N, C-alpha and C positions, 0 to 999 in steps of 0.2 A: 966240669962244668956242666950244664947242659945245651947244646945244639942249638944257636940261635935260629929262631925261626926268619927265611926270608921269601917276599914278593916276587914268579919271576911276570919276567917277561917275555908271554911265545906269540908264536903265530897260533891262527887259531885255523882249521882247517877249513872253515865256510868262510873262510877270508876275513882279514883283520887281522888284527893285535889286542890279545887274551892279556890283563894279572889275571893268575893264580894264586893260591898260598903257598905254601912247601908242604903237601899232602890233602893239600884239597881233589877232589872229584869235578869241580865243578871254581871255573870260570867267578871274577870276584866282580865284571865287570870288563867292555871292549869295545874298542876302538876300529880306526879304519885306519890310522898310519902308528908305525909304531914311536913317534915324539913325541902322541901323545899320551900314550901306554904306559913311558915313559915315565910321564910330567904328575900320569892320575898314581904312577906305585908309589915316586917320592915322598909324595902330600900322606898316603897309605902308612907305609913305613916309618915318617915319622911321626905319627900320632901310632901306630901300635910298637916301634919301640924296635919296629924289623929292618933285615937289610933289600936292596936291592940285586937283582940277576935279571942280570939281558938277553936275551937268545936271539942269535941269527934265523934269517928262515935255513937256515938246516939242520937249525935245533941246536948248536955246540953257543955254548956259550962264549960273547964275546965281551963282556965287563960286569965286571960289582962292582 
């Protein structure tokens, strides 16, 4: 069985929070707050059948 794709909510080096698909080099979208990024990632993941992975400020996974 193939690994399921996911969307990651990560801290953007330029400021704010980004939603990135696993394996992608650029972000799908960028937001000012992590809450807005998580909300968007949930909508995207429902449409594409992926899971959401939320990272903290330090880059470590907070929740799946």
